[in-house]
C-alpha positions in Angstrom: 34.9 45.2 88.2 32.8 44.3 91.3 29.2 45.3 91.4 27.7 47.7 93.8 25.8 46.6 96.7 22.9 48.8 95.4 22.8 46.8 92.2 23.0 43.4 93.4 20.0 44.6 96.1 18.1 45.7 93.4 18.4 42.7 91.4 17.9 40.2 94.1 15.0 42.1 95.3 13.0 41.8 92.1 13.7 38.2 90.8 10.7 35.9 90.9 11.2 33.3 93.6 8.2 31.5 92.0 8.6 27.5 92.2 11.8 25.7 93.4 14.0 26.1 90.8 17.4 27.7 92.3 19.1 28.2 88.7 19.1 31.9 89.2 22.0 31.3 91.6 23.9 29.3 89.3 27.4 31.0 89.5 26.4 33.2 92.2 25.9 30.1 94.9 27.0 26.2 95.2 26.0 23.5 97.4 27.2 20.1 97.5 24.4 17.4 96.2 24.4 14.6 98.6 25.8 11.2 97.8 22.5 9.2 97.8 21.0 10.9 94.3 18.0 11.3 95.8 16.5 12.0 91.7 17.8 8.8 90.2 16.4 6.7 93.5 12.9 8.6 93.0 13.1 7.6 89.7 14.2 3.7 90.0 11.0 3.5 92.8 9.1 5.3 90.5 9.3 3.6 87.6 8.3 0.0 89.5 5.4 1.6 91.3 1.8 1.4 90.3 0.0 4.1 92.1 2.6 7.1 93.6 1.8 10.3 95.5 4.4 13.1 95.5 3.7 15.1 98.8 4.6 18.9 98.4 5.9 19.0 95.0 6.6 22.6 94.9 6.6 23.7 91.4 6.7 20.0 90.0 10.2 20.1 88.9 11.7 17.0 90.8 8.9 15.0 89.8 9.0 16.0 86.3 12.4 14.8 85.9 11.6 11.0 86.4 12.0 9.4 82.9 8.9 7.1 84.1 6.0 7.6 86.0 3.4 5.1 87.5 -0.1 4.5 85.6 -1.4 6.4 88.8 0.6 9.6 89.7 -0.5 12.5 91.8 1.1 14.9 93.3 0.1 17.7 96.1 1.2 21.5 97.0 -0.5 23.9 98.9 1.1 27.5 97.3 -0.9 28.2 94.4 2.0 30.0 92.3 3.5 26.6 93.0 0.2 24.1 92.2 -0.1 26.1 88.6 3.3 25.7 87.7 3.1 22.1 88.6 0.2 21.8 86.7 1.8 23.3 83.4 4.9 20.7 84.4 3.1 17.4 85.1 -0.3 17.4 83.3 1.3 16.4 79.9 3.1 13.6 82.2 -0.4 12.1 82.8 -0.1 13.4 86.5 -2.7 15.0 88.8 -1.9 18.0 90.7 -4.0 18.5 93.7 -4.1 21.5 95.6 -3.8 20.7 99.1 -3.4 22.8 102.6 -0.1 21.3 104.1 -2.1 19.6 106.8 -4.1 16.6 107.9 -6.0 14.8 106.7 -4.4 13.9 103.1 -7.5 13.7 100.8 -6.6 10.1 99.3 -8.1 6.7 101.0 -6.6 4.4 103.2 -4.0 2.7 101.3 -4.4 4.3 97.9 -1.0 4.3 97.0 2.1 1.7 97.1 4.6 4.7 97.3 4.7 8.1 98.8 7.8 10.5 98.0 8.4 14.1 99.1 11.7 16.0 98.6 12.7 18.6 101.6 8.4 18.8 102.6 8.1 21.8 105.3 5.9 19.4 107.4 5.8 15.5 107.7 2.2 14.1 108.8 3.5 10.7 109.7 0.3 9.2 110.6 -1.3 10.1 107.3 1.9 8.5 105.0 1.1 5.5 106.9 -2.8 5.7 106.3 -2.3 5.9 102.7 0.3 3.4 101.7 -0.6 -0.3 100.8 0.6 -3.0 103.2 4.2 -3.3 102.1 4.3 0.0 100.5 7.1 2.5 100.6 8.0 6.2 101.5 11.2 7.7 100.3 12.2 11.0 101.2 14.8 13.6 101.2 14.5 16.1 103.7 15.9 19.4 105.1 18.6 18.2 108.5 18.7 19.8 111.8 21.0 23.4 111.7 21.1 23.7 107.8 22.6 27.1 106.8 22.6 27.9 110.4 25.9 29.9 110.1 23.9 32.3 108.0 21.0 32.0 110.4 22.8 32.8 112.8 24.5 36.0 111.3 21.0 37.6 111.1 19.2 36.1 114.0 21.9 35.8 116.2 22.8 32.3 118.5 19.4 29.9 118.4 18.5 27.7 121.7 19.3 24.3 121.3 15.8 23.1 120.7 16.0 25.1 117.7 19.4 23.6 116.5 18.4 20.3 116.7 14.7 20.8 114.7 14.5 18.3 112.1 17.0 15.7 113.6 17.3 12.6 111.5 17.0 10.6 115.2 13.4 12.2 115.7 12.3 11.1 111.8 13.3 7.6 112.9 11.2 7.8 116.0 7.8 9.6 114.3 8.1 7.0 111.5 8.2 3.8 113.6 5.9 5.2 116.0 3.4 5.9 113.3 3.9 2.1 112.4 6.4 2.4 109.3 9.6 0.2 109.6 13.0 2.3 108.6 14.6 0.4 105.9 17.3 3.5 105.4 18.5 6.8 107.0 21.3 8.5 106.2 22.7 11.9 106.7 25.2 14.4 105.5 26.5 18.0 106.0 27.2 19.8 102.7 29.6 22.9 102.1 27.4 25.8 100.4 28.9 29.2 99.3 27.6 32.6 98.6 29.5 34.2 96.3 27.3 38.0 96.4 25.2 39.1 98.5 23.0 39.1 96.1 22.6 35.2 96.2 22.3 35.6 99.8 18.8 37.7 99.6 17.5 35.7 96.5 17.9 32.8 99.0 16.4 34.1 102.1 13.3 35.4 99.7 13.1 32.0 98.7 13.5 29.7 101.8 11.2 32.1 103.8 11.7 30.0 107.1 15.1 30.6 107.3 15.1 34.0 108.4 11.2 34.3 109.1 9.7 37.9 108.0 13.0 38.5 105.9 13.2 41.7 103.9 16.4 44.1 102.4 15.0 46.8 104.1 15.0 45.3 107.6 18.0 43.7 107.5 19.8 46.3 105.3 22.5 47.0 107.8 23.8 43.6 108.4 23.5 42.9 104.5 25.8 45.5 103.7 28.4 44.6 106.3 27.8 40.8 104.7 28.3 42.4 101.1 31.9 44.3 102.3 32.9 40.5 104.0 32.2 38.8 100.8 34.1 41.2 99.2 36.9 41.3 101.3 37.4 38.0 102.2 35.7 35.8 99.6 32.2 33.7 99.5 30.3 33.3 102.9 30.8 29.6 103.6 27.3 27.8 105.3 26.8 24.0 105.5 23.6 22.7 104.2 22.0 19.5 106.2 19.7 16.7 104.4 19.3 13.3 104.9 17.4 10.2 103.3 14.8 8.1 104.9 13.0 5.2 103.7 10.4 3.2 105.3 8.3 0.4 104.4 4.6 0.1 105.9 4.4 -3.5 107.3 2.3 -5.9 104.6 
């Protein structure tokens, strides 16, 4: 028997959205994974680094999954609950977590790191990345691409203008990296099928990924949420497409 709209709403509205762990969605939503395997690539690079920085580490979950960390490992994070969570996860691994606002400058000396990583950063300060990298050092990042999950965004907000749909385009990332003095070694883009199996999954996702529908609350969007709940019940999962790109760039020696 399918669960009621009110039951699903109450559950999804009260569950914690701390950290960057999406395991609550297991069985309720699916997202294809990028073919390149960021966790594996990051782990390979970390195992060879002497000093590394993970920017916007979230709750530290991705970094904590690396089998081997370099002798010097630092992570930054701006959201206090995530800072606390990352500290609990990463301190036992010998990594330092620095509470840092997501704006320049990074609180590190020029050339402090031979590797900088970041998974799904909200913003990228390319000049700062170049500054804190040693000559010959590399930046590896998986990022959210343009128009990601826009089927869901536009369901709630309506058609978005072209400049909004194009924001976070990988071609722009290449241009910005090169303008900051980096050489782009690898740039790959993929569109990944995403399915939401119940309205609770939609609510949880929009509460956690707050920039998708800015200011989202169940109260404000109760009408469209109820309509989407009925649509999912009648037609099956709501399908959208997440976009991701991988970029690796090197600072000239």
